[in-house]
N, C-alpha and C positions, 0 to 999 in steps of 0.2 A: 504494500500500500504506500502511496506517495502523497505528500501534502504540499500545497504551495508554500513558497518561501517569499515573504515580503520583507524588504529591507528599506527602512526609512532613513534617508540620509539628508544632510544639509548642514549649513554653517551654524555655529553656536547662536542660540537664541531664535532659531527659525521655526520652532514649534514641534520638533521631533518628539519630545516627551509627551506633549499634549496630544499629538496624533496617536502615539502608542496607547495612551490612556483611552482614547475614543475607540481605537481598534479593539481593545480588551472588552469594551462594552458591547460592541456589535458582532464580534467574532468569538462567541462564548465557547464554541467547540474547538478552539485553537489556543495554543499558548502564544502569548505575545511577550517578547523580551525587550527591555530597554537597555541599550548599550551601557548606560550609566550604572546599571545594576551588576554588570559583568566586569567592568573595569575596576580593578582594585589598586592600581598604581598608575604612574605616568608613562609606563612602557606601552606605547600604542600597538606595537606588533604583538605583544603578549595578549593584549585585550582583544585584538582581531582574531588571533588564534583561538582564544577561549570562545568567542562568539561563533566561529565556524564549527567548533566542537559541539556546541549546543545545537546549531542548525543541523549538523550531520545526524 
């Protein structure tokens, strides 16, 4: 079984987190992750790797 993968991107302050919150409300059968919840340090590559692990 496969599921769609939606990635919300944009510059700081563009509304990515707000969009993620709205997606959680309307896509109740799917998990919606906010990158800010996965990032635990300033190492961008590690954060991206963690995000891709979750998506996989």
